[in-house]
C-alpha positions as CSV (number, residue, x, y, z in Angstrom):
1,M,5.2,-1.6,10.8
2,D,6.5,-4.4,8.7
3,D,4.1,-7.0,10.9
4,L,0.7,-5.0,9.6
5,N,2.4,-4.9,6.0
6,S,3.7,-8.6,5.3
7,M,0.1,-9.9,4.8
8,L,-0.1,-7.4,1.8
9,E,-0.8,-9.5,-1.5
10,P,-1.2,-8.3,-4.7
11,G,-4.8,-7.0,-5.5
12,M,-5.4,-6.1,-2.0
13,I,-6.8,-2.0,-1.7
14,V,-4.8,0.0,0.2
15,R,-4.8,4.0,1.4
16,H,-1.0,5.2,2.6
17,P,-1.7,7.2,6.1
18,D,0.0,10.1,5.0
19,R,-1.3,10.9,1.9
20,P,-5.2,10.7,1.8
21,D,-5.2,12.3,-1.7
22,W,-3.9,9.9,-3.6
23,G,-7.3,7.8,-2.7
24,L,-7.5,4.1,-2.7
25,G,-4.2,2.2,-4.0
26,Q,-4.2,-1.5,-5.7
27,V,-0.7,-3.9,-4.5
28,Q,0.8,-4.7,-7.3
29,S,3.5,-6.4,-5.2
30,N,4.9,-7.2,-1.8
31,V,9.2,-8.0,-2.2
32,K,11.5,-7.4,0.9
33,G,9.3,-5.1,2.9
34,K,9.1,-3.1,-0.6
35,I,5.7,-2.4,-1.6
36,T,4.6,-1.2,-5.1
37,V,1.2,0.1,-5.0
38,N,-0.9,1.9,-8.0
39,F,-2.6,4.7,-6.7
40,R,-5.4,5.9,-8.2
41,E,-4.5,10.0,-7.8
42,E,-0.9,9.3,-7.8
43,G,0.3,6.9,-9.7
44,K,2.6,3.4,-9.1
45,V,4.8,4.3,-6.2
46,V,7.0,2.1,-4.1
47,I,6.3,1.6,-0.3
48,D,9.1,1.2,2.3
49,G,6.9,-1.0,4.2
50,A,9.8,-0.2,7.6
51,H,8.8,3.2,7.5
52,V,5.1,3.6,6.2
53,S,2.1,1.1,7.6
54,L,-0.2,1.2,5.0
55,I,-3.9,0.4,5.6
56,P,-6.1,-2.5,4.2
57,V,-9.1,-1.6,3.0
58,F,-12.1,-4.3,2.7
59,D,-14.9,-2.4,1.9
60,A,-13.8,-0.6,-1.4
């Protein structure tokens, strides 16, 4: 899972695969596998990239 998340950079838009109710999120930072994302419906969340592969959104 870590490999997919390693490409995420600040400003990119993502979805959480297990929490569609959070809506789209904007990556704030990606440091050592900890990805901070500001989701529209949930707010700021720190994701452990070793356990969750975020889904990049390119058409948002």
